[in-house]
N, C-alpha and C positions, 0 to 999 in steps of 0.2 A: 618567652621574653615579653615583658610588659612595656608598652610604649604609650606615653601620654599623648592625647590629641585634644585639641580645643575645637568645639563646635558651638556656635552661637553663645560664646562666652562661658560655656560649661566645659569642664575637662572630663574626659572619659579615658579609660585605659583599654588598649587593644592587646589581647594576649595572642601573640603570633609565634609560629614555629617555622623553621626553615629546613629544607632538605638540600643537602649540598654534596658535591663530589670533590674530594681532595686529589689534586694532581701533584705528584712529587717529581720534581725535575732533576734532582741530584740524589746522591746516596742517603744523606741524613735529612729527614723531613724538616728540621729547623733551618736548614741552609737555604733552601729555595723551594717553595711550594705555592700553589694557588688553589683557591676554592671556587668552584663553579656553582652558582646558585641554580638549583634544579626546580625548586617548588617553594612557595610560601603559603602558609595556611593561617587564616584567622580563626582561632579557637573560641574566642569569646570577646564581647565588648562589655566592660564593667563600669559602673558608675564610680566617680571619684571617691565618694565616701567609703565605699567598700574596700578600697585599697589604702587610702591615706590613713584611716583610723588604725588599722592593724600595723602599718609601717610606722606610724607616729609613735605607737607604744614601744616598738623596738628601738627607735632612734632615741627616745627619752631615756629608756633604760641604759642604753650604751653611753649616753651623755652623763647620766648620774654616776656611772662607773668610771667616769673621766677617760673614756676611750678617745683616742685622737680622731679628728675629723676624717683623715684619710682612711683609717681603719673602719670607721662607721660607714663610709661610702662603699668600701670594698665589701663589707659584710652584708649590707642591705642589698647591694647589687647582686651578690651571689645568692642570697636566700630568696629574694623576690623576683629575680630575673629582670630588674630594671637597669638599663645601661648606666654606668657610673656618672656620665656627664649629666644625666637627668637628675640623679640622686644629689649630686653636688649642687646643681642649680636650685633644687627644691629646698635643700638645707639652707643655702645662702638666702633664699627668699623667705625663709621662716615657715614654709608650708607644713612641714612635719612637726613643728613644735608649737604652733599657735594654739591648737585646741586642747 
């Protein structure tokens, strides 16, 4: 999962992964379960340009194909591991389509 952070007015991306344990409290997992976070690992810290350039190309292509914004957010989130709320905010702020 890629999470953007800002340090001294510069944005970086932290590639993190989580180890968790699922506890199922009833018969069907969708009915009631909880996840216990066991471990979190920082895999890499990447400069903004390394992420935004590639993602920007994907967003532009999807926009040219007249893909709905909701679908763009879902696809970018799934492919790059960026949480949907961050993708949504970045599209609204024009970060992915400026350059």
